[in-house]
N, C-alpha and C positions, 0 to 999 in steps of 0.2 A: 503494499499497501505505500502512495507517495504520502508527502509529509502535507497538510493544508493546515490553515488555520481559522479549521471550521466555517470552508467558503462556502457561499450559496449560491447556486446553479439553479435556474429554469429551463424548465423542461417544455419544450410541444408536446402536448401528450395527447395521442387518442385513444390508448385503452387498450392498443394493440399489443401484442409479445411483444415486437420490438422496441417500442417505447417505455413498456416494463423496465426490457432489459438494458436499456439504457439508463435507467432508472437508478437500477440496482450496483450499474458497474461505476457511474458517479457515487453515488454511495461507496459503494467498496476503496475508492480512491478518495474516499474523507469528504467530500460535500454534502453538504446539507441541499437537500433539493425541493424545490414547491414545482407541482405542477400546472400547467398551463392548457387549458381545454376550451375547445370553441366550439361556438352553440350558431348554426344558420337553419334556415329550412332544408338544406340539404345534407345536413348530417345532423346527430346529435348528439351532444355532450355527456349521457348517460352513460356510455361503457366508462369514459373519461375518467369522472365521478366514481363510478361504483368501483374500477382497479387503483383509482388514489386513496379512495377508504380504504380497501383491502392490503395497500402496502404502509399505510397509517402516516400518507405525505398531505401538506399541506395542498389546497385545490385550490384554484382559480379560474372560473368559469368566465369568459368574454363571449357573450351574444353580438356578432360582427351582421350580423342578418342585411342592414341597409347600405354599407358601405360594399358589403361581397359581392350583394346582387347587383350594383351597377357594375362589376367588372364583369361578373357574367354577363351581364348584358354588350360588352364593348370590351374586349380581354385585351389590350395593346401588342399581348406577345400572341395571341391564337390561343383554336383549343386543343386541350390533350386527346384523348381518348371520347365520343361526342360533345358533351357541354361542357364538359369541366375543363374550365384554364389553370391547368394546373400550376403554371410561373407566375402568372401574376396572384394567385390563390396563394401559394406557395409566400409569393414576395410579402402579399399583403399581413400573411400570420407571421413574420419575421420581423417587418415593421413594431405591430403592437408590439412583442413580444418584446422588440429592443426598448421601447417605451415603458411596457410595466417593469422590465428588468432593472430598469434605473428606478423605478419609485422602490422597488422592493429590495435594493442592495445586492443586488444579483451579479456577481462578477461573471457568471459564465451562462451564456446562451447556449443551447444542446437541443437536437431533434434526434427520435430513433431512424433516421433516414438510413437504409443501405447502398452503397454504390451499387451501381448495374440493376439493382431488383423493379424498376420500374424503367422502362426503356425512354421515354419523352421526360418524368421531370428527374431523374436521378440521375444520371449519365455526369460526369464530371462537368464536360462545360453547362450545363442544367443547373447545378449546385452551385457553381459560380457566377451564374445569369440570375439567380434569384437571389446572392446574397448582394449586389452588386444593384440588383432592383431595390430591393428595399434599404440599401445605405447602410450593412451589415458585413463588407467584404471583409472576410479575414477574423471574424468575428461569432463565425458558428463552429460548435464542436458538434459533429458524428462520433458519438462513442464505438459505433461495433464497427465504422471502418475508419477512424482518423487514421492508422496506419497509412492508409491507401492514398489518403487526401491531404493536400498541401498543410504546411504549418500553418496554423491558427497564432492569431495574438497572443492566446492565453500559453501556447508552446513558446513562445519567440521569447514571451515577460516570466517565464519562468512560473506559470500558475498554475499549468500543468502538464506532466512529463509524458513523451508520449507513450510512453514503454507499459505506459497507466492502463492504456484502452484495445481496439480488435483492429483488424484486417477483412473483417465479413465482406463479400460482395458479392452480387449475382441475384437468381432466383429462389434457389434452392433454401430451403428451412431447418438441416442436419443442424449445422453449430446454433442454431437460434434455439432449436428443441435441446441441445445439450446442454449445450450453458443456464436453460432452463431449468433443468436439473438440477446443475452446482447449483445454482441459487437458492434449490427448493420452491420453484413455481411450478405452481401443476394446475390452477386453474385459471388458464388462458384463451381468448377468442379466438376460434380459426380464421385463417384470414381468409378476407372479404372486402370485398371494396362497399364502404360504407358511404360513400357519395351518391347519392340519387343523379347526378349530374355523367357519372360513366357508363349509366342505366339506359338501352337505346328506346326504350318506351315512352320513360319519362323525358328522356333529353327531344325524343322526339315532338312528344305533345308542349315540355315550356318553350323551343322554337316556332313553333305555330301561334303561341299564344301573344311572344315578344314578336312577332314579324306582325300582326293583326294591333296590334296596342302597345303604343313606346311609352305608356303609362302603368304597366302590369305590376307590380306590388310584389315584395316577398310573401305578403299574404295569399297572394293568387299562386302563390308557387308552391307553397305550403300545400293548398290544395289537391294540387294537381297529383298529388301521389301515392292518391286513394281512388279509387272505383274505376269506369269506364266512363272516357273522357268525348264528349260531344258540342261543339261550335252550336253557338246562337249568335247568328246575325252577324254584327263586325266585329264586335271586341267583349261580347259575353261569351260564358260558357256553363255546360252541365256536366253534373257527374253523376255518375251513377251504382250506387254499391251493388258488388257481384255476388255479396253474400250478406248474412246475419250480421258477422263483424263488421263489414264494411259499411253497413248499413249504419249500426252506432258508433263507426267511427265519424263516420258524414253529421250526424245529428248534433257527436260532439264539435265535430272541425268550426261549424255555423254560429256564426256572428246573426246580431237583431235585423243586419241590413242584407241578410242572404232570405234567401225563398228554401225551404221543403213541403216537396210534394210527394207524397205517395198514393196508392190504392187505400180506399177508406176499409172493404171488407176482404179483400184476395191477397195471396203471397207475394210478394214481389219487391223490387229495387225502391231504396229511399232515392229521391232525386235530389242536389244541393246547385242551386241555381244563382249562379253567378252573374250580377246584371249591371251594365255600367249605368244603364237611365233605368228606374225601375219600374217607371211609366210603361217598358216595352214587355213587363212580363202577362199583359192581358193578350198582347198580339202573338206572344208564344203559348201561350198556353194550351192549345190545342196542340202543338208541333209535342210539347215536353211529355203529353200525358198520351201521346201514341206513343212516346220512347218507352214511359216507364210501362204500357201496358203489354210493348214489343217485346220486352224482356221480364213479363208476371209468368212465372209457374205455373197460375193455374187462371192465367185469363184468355189463353191461348182460343177457348171452347166455350168463351161466352161471350154473346152477341147481344149488341146494344149495349146502351152507356151504363160506364162505373163511374161510384162514384171514388173521387179523391180528396184526401184529406190535405191543405195549406196549412204550413203553419212558418211562423217565421216574421217575416211584414206582414203575413194575410195572418189572421185565424177563420177558415172557412172550409165548407165540406161545399163543395162542385160534382156534377157531371159532365162526362166527356165523351 
């Protein structure tokens, strides 16, 4: 273990195995660690909060929805997989981490990134570019791959010694699993893309919505994660639950500004209606009712009108 004076490190912390190992390596080198976890409509902080609690370290959760969404709509360095603005997203997170590190008297900023693990955002050139865009060139420590990367300012200043860190690279996880066993870590999530922006179906919905409405909000983006998506007119949309769980989620997502509609006496989807102009509902109701009915399990053999319950902005029953 290298000698430090209980120096403090801030780790960008997703709660995945790599970020957990980054924390453990820093602790092994004598650092007090604070976990910084971000939250937006596209990824949750829950996994990070739980993992930080399990590790017994302090956790800072930062909601960056508004500023992050502007980057999603207009990424200066383009998109990686689907609509994920990898370079600009990571740069934003590092820039904010730099501000928080200063406030928290942290002498090191670290991440769980592994060189070569992601082909777009974790090459040497990409890692250097992210640091430059964030204004933190040479100030980001990656404990899992530090021996394969240029020396950080922390090494040249003698704050850390390179031998205390590792030389992991590539997409395989054998060494991480081995290291987890060494640290006695048995409870960690399997690797999976936690960002909705990497998912093709979700990205297609969001891309369509943004193309139709420049004023789309993070709240609109959050709604897109649940149910079947249908455009309504130029800027509005509808979501239909695909099962009882999604029906409940859509009801929970709704605000007093949304319409909720379902068939009153027959099984079928709940529809959450997001309208830019509330008076458009009357013009769209027959279209909405028809779509709900077409996905209703018991309504296909029913002739004549069906009663629909409308709640949210309106509270009424009407037939269509």
